[in-house]
Phi, psi and omega in degrees: 000127184280134180269130181274127179256119179272139177292152180296139180275094181295328180294319179295324179295319179295321179296316180295321178294319178297319179294323180294321180287329182285338182294136181292147180291151180295146182296145177293142182241156176277183181295333180271001176095358180272146180295138180285132181266136177292348179295330179296321177294321178297317178294326179295321178285331183279334185300313179300321179293318180296320178295320179297314179295322181291319184283321189254355178234302185294313182295314176300322177295320177297316180295322179293322176295320178295322177299320184285346182254006181226161179266080182276138171231179178298322178294324180293327178294328181280314185268340178070036181238039180291127181287148178282128183242000179069231184263019181295324178295321177293323177295322177297321180295315181293329180276348181291135179295345179280344187299309183297311177298321180295320177297316179297316180294323179295317180294314180296314181300315182291313184294313182293317179298316180298315183297311183286322178298317181291315183296314180291319179297320178293318178298318179291323179296317177295322179296313181285345178288353179284347177057050176275179182292140182067017179297315181295321180295317180293324176297320178295322178293326179290343179278351184301314179300329181284330183275338181291146172299146184298326180294326177291315180297314181294320178294323178296316179291327176298320177291317182295326184262013178298139185294326186263315187241014182284148181289333180293314177293329176296321177292321177296319178295326181293331180261011175087018180257156180286145177292156183241136175277081189298316188259346184247001179255130177300338182278340186241349186297316180294321177298323181296313181290331176295316179299315180296318181290326176298316180300323181285324187273345182300316181302324178298314178297323179299313184294313184292315182290325177295320177294326176293325178294331181293338181274354179276124181298135179291339179297331178295320179291323179294319178294320179294322178294322177295330178279000177093011180283133178280181183295318180294319179294321179295325180294312184285335183264337184239301188296305186296315179295319182286342177271002186301314178297318179293322179296322181296313181290327177295315180292324179294313178296321177295324178295312180297318180293316185291326179300326185258014179297123179232318188301311185298312183293317185292320181289323185277316187228347186056030179082358183254193356282148179056042178059024183285343177234023179283130173243177180300324182294311180289326179294320178299319179292319180297319180293319186275329188224355187264006181233161176294327175248089186294142176256084185295320182297305177299324178297318177294326179296318177296319177297323178293329176297322176294320179297317180296318179299314178296322180293320180297314180294326176295319178293322177298318178298316180296323179292319179296317179296323179293320179295320179292328180290325181267353181277000000 
């Protein structure tokens, strides 16, 4: 009896090979035979960040809160027996005659600096967005105040605003105006530190807002120009609305930074004269380290007020952003 030999079914082989290749690979297993979870890799990458936040953010905040709730002295730091006083340190801060002027100066310093830094930074960002010749070089020069150490910037402004040998008073004298006691007059000390801080903060607003302008499609401006919209109209109808998310984060970061400004004020005026330029940041330092008998508890309480203010504005920003995302 003749045996029939069938030719190999290449189509079936291709199907079987395709099915073999399409089948998912078996899950990786550990030494004990259990499948490896990708969560372990996520936790491995997250652990260094969590440790950093705990050591350098959470623990200092906890210690500052503990300082504000106890009657710490130099002896208490050594022996560790500071008695718990509750909210008495906060009551001392609110009853202190320096509280009201320091609060007013903090609000004025923060509001004026934010307004001028944002306005000047936005104007410069729109100006440099024209991409004219030497635009990149001029942008780099505007970053110099931001790159300089704060002690250098503050010392430079202290020299420029010096009553006797400052270049600003020399310029005023050259045009026939009377010199101004910028750093030693209670009427001008706060204005002086505001001017210096605005000069330092403008480059940050310029960089962030300029990057936001790069994301706006140029076709929108071309269409608006064809419709007869002028430069001012294009700014208010296209640039300003589309920059709103970038503007919000710029103002929030500027607010947090300006609330805690200490270096500029302390180097230029030390909060004086007669507490005329004292803010919460400088007052907290004066209470904790500026006296022979330091008041660590009230100083920490003033610092916590700044933390709460920054936290409140941060939560407001997050709530506004969430509403805009769901609207």
